[in-house]
C-alpha positions in Angstrom: 120.4 86.2 113.5 119.4 89.8 112.9 117.8 91.6 115.8 114.9 93.2 113.7 112.7 91.7 111.1 109.7 93.1 109.3 106.5 91.1 108.6 103.3 91.7 106.8 100.1 90.6 108.5 96.4 91.0 107.9 94.1 92.5 110.6 92.0 89.6 112.0 89.0 92.1 112.3 88.9 93.9 109.0 91.6 92.2 106.8 93.7 95.4 106.4 97.3 94.7 105.4 99.8 95.9 108.1 103.6 95.9 108.2 105.1 95.4 111.7 108.7 95.4 112.9 109.6 92.7 115.4 112.5 93.3 117.8 114.0 89.9 118.5 116.7 91.1 120.9 114.4 90.5 123.9 113.4 86.9 123.1 109.8 85.6 122.9 107.2 88.4 123.2 103.5 88.8 123.4 101.9 92.2 122.9 98.9 94.2 121.4 98.8 96.7 118.6 95.8 98.6 117.2 94.8 98.3 113.6 95.2 101.7 111.9 92.1 101.0 109.7 89.5 99.7 112.2 91.2 100.6 115.5 90.6 97.2 117.0 93.2 95.5 119.2 95.4 92.8 117.5 97.0 90.2 119.7 100.6 89.4 118.5 102.7 86.6 119.9 106.1 85.6 118.5 108.5 82.9 119.5 112.1 82.8 118.4 113.6 79.4 117.4 117.3 80.3 117.5 118.3 76.7 116.6 116.5 76.9 113.3 116.9 80.7 113.0 113.2 81.2 112.5 110.5 83.4 114.0 107.0 82.0 114.6 104.4 84.8 114.6 100.8 84.2 115.8 98.1 86.8 115.2 94.6 86.7 116.6 91.7 89.0 117.3 91.9 88.5 121.1 88.1 88.2 121.2 88.1 84.5 121.8 86.9 83.6 125.2 88.7 81.0 127.3 86.6 79.0 129.8 
């Protein structure tokens, strides 16, 4: 499996199309990035399935409240 992959996502706030590069050499990751169009934080969580050689990417606005 390659260590880097590029994915296209849509900002959950404004819908702007963004290309991000994921570094899979460190395993599963969770991080935030700002949208270049609306400057709101985007929550990104990706999980690597090395058995099936896939990457599952979850994107949300991080404005959901957990009670």
